[in-house]
N, C-alpha and C positions, 0 to 999 in steps of 0.2 A: 140881268139883271142891273148888273153894276158893270159897266166894261171901256175899256180906255182905248183910243186907238189915237195916233199920232196926227191923223187929218181932220178929226172930228172932237178930238178930247174925250172928255170923259162924259160918257152916254148913261143916263139911269131910263130901264126898260119898268114903266108900270105895271105894264100886262104881265110879265114874267114875273114881276114882285107880288102882286096881286094873287098868281097862281102858288106863289111858295106856301104865301100865309093861307091858303086856301086848304091847302094839302097839310098844314103844322094843325089848324085848324080843326080839320075832320080826325086826323089821329087824335088829338086830347079830346074831343068830343067822345071819339069811340071807346078809348080807353076808361072815360068816365061813367059811361053808361055799362060798360061790361064789371068792373070793378064796384059799384053800387049794387048791382044785383047779383052778385056770385055768393052762394049759398050752397052750403052741403045738406043735402037731403036724409032722411032717416035710414036710407038704403045705402050711403054712403056715397052717390056719385053728386060730383060738384056741377051747379046748374047756376046758369046766368044766361042774360037776355043781351043779344047782340044790338046795333045801333038799328037795326033796319026792323025789331020787335021779334024776328026769330029766336027761340029758346035753344040753347047749345047745352050739351053735358060732357063730361069727362070723369072717367076713374080716378084720376090723379089731379090734383090742383092744378091749374092753367096758367096761374099767375107766378109761380114760383121758376127761378130760372131754369130755362130749360124743359120748360113747359108749353103746352099748346099754345099760349099766346105769343111765347118768345122764339118759339121756332114755323110759326104758321106761314111766315112771309119765305120761309126756306123751301118748305114742301109745296105750298098751293095745294093742298087736299083739304077736303073737309074738315077731317080731325077729328066728327063725334063720333066716341068712342060708343 
């Protein structure tokens, strides 16, 4: 994004900056969609909608620290209980 070289001085790369902004915006959007749709069914399962429209469920609250949303980057699995 922003780098310094003794030959060229400060250099700003708009493509890299745009990519970082897009990744952050997608992460915020994904979390908003999840949190707005999260609810607990009568049978005790937590259900939410992912950003692409698919429905997911879990026996435990996925939004708490250590929950499914917190750990999904670590395991890379589906996680649907």
